ROLUM-871528 format. One record per residue (C-alpha): residue in one letter; y, z, x. Coordinates in steps of 0.25 Angstrom, whole numbers, padded with zeros to 4 digits, always signed. Layout:
<atoms>
AYZX;...
</atoms>
This chain:
<atoms>
M-0144-0040-0241;A-0152-0030-0242;N-0152-0026-0228;S-0134-0026-0225;L-0138-0017-0241;R-0146-0007-0233;D-0137-0007-0222;L-0129+0002-0230;A-0138+0013-0229;G-0133+0016-0214;I-0116+0014-0219;D-0107+0023-0213;R-0106+0035-0225;I-0094+0042-0217;I-0087+0028-0219;H-0094+0024-0231;E-0086+0036-0239;P-0078+0026-0249;A-0065+0038-0242;R-0069+0034-0230;T-0070+0018-0230;L-0057+0020-0233;I-0052+0030-0224;M-0058+0021-0211;A-0054+0006-0217;I-0039+0014-0216;L-0040+0019-0203;Y-0047+0006-0197;A-0035-0001-0202;V-0025+0006-0194;E-0025+0013-0181;S-0022+0028-0189;A-0019+0033-0200;D-0012+0047-0204;F-0019+0058-0215;T-0007+0054-0224;Y-0009+0037-0225;L-0024+0041-0228;L-0022+0049-0237;R-0013+0038-0244;E-0021+0026-0239;T-0036+0033-0248;G-0031+0040-0258;L-0039+0052-0255;T-0033+0066-0255;K-0032+0076-0244;G-0044+0084-0243;N-0053+0071-0245;L-0045+0060-0234;S-0048+0074-0224;A-0064+0077-0226;H-0065+0061-0227;L-0058+0060-0210;A-0064+0069-0207;R-0077+0063-0209;L-0074+0053-0203;E-0068+0061-0190;E-0082+0067-0189;A-0089+0054-0191;G-0078+0051-0179;Y-0072+0038-0186;I-0058+0044-0188;K-0048+0049-0179;I-0041+0060-0186;E-0027+0065-0176;K-0018+0078-0181;G-0003+0079-0176;F+0009+0079-0184;R+0021+0069-0185;G+0033+0078-0183;K+0030+0091-0188;V+0021+0084-0198;P+0002+0084-0198;Q-0002+0071-0195;T-0016+0069-0197;T-0021+0051-0191;C-0033+0048-0192;S-0039+0033-0185;L-0052+0029-0183;T-0061+0030-0172;K-0068+0019-0165;A-0079+0025-0170;G-0074+0024-0184;R-0068+0011-0183;A-0080+0005-0178;A-0089+0012-0188;F-0081+0007-0201;E-0080-0008-0194;G-0097-0005-0195;Y-0094-0001-0209;R-0087-0010-0213;A-0099-0021-0209;Q-0109-0015-0215;M-0102-0013-0229;K-0098-0031-0225;R-0112-0035-0223;A-0116-0027-0236;I-0106-0031-0244;D-0109-0045-0240;S-0123-0045-0242;M-0121-0043-0256;L-0115-0055-0257;
</atoms>
């Protein structure tokens, strides 16, 4: 038990922040999501969501594409291969820690 809990000290802090965990979980389940969808699903403010997306993009976990749908600007986000692998590792690490507590 102690080793699994000690492993939590090395948890990916970028993903571990609750809002970013939620964003990563949403993007893990879909091919891509636009900003409006993420805004609605996370319940974050526009500024807060933008800041978290920027942090995930800086880490190389997500790709952000800006374009237009007709004349309306559209921002689309998707996980990168590195982001998918990081989230899978995060999930496995959390599962091991939780399982060790039972």
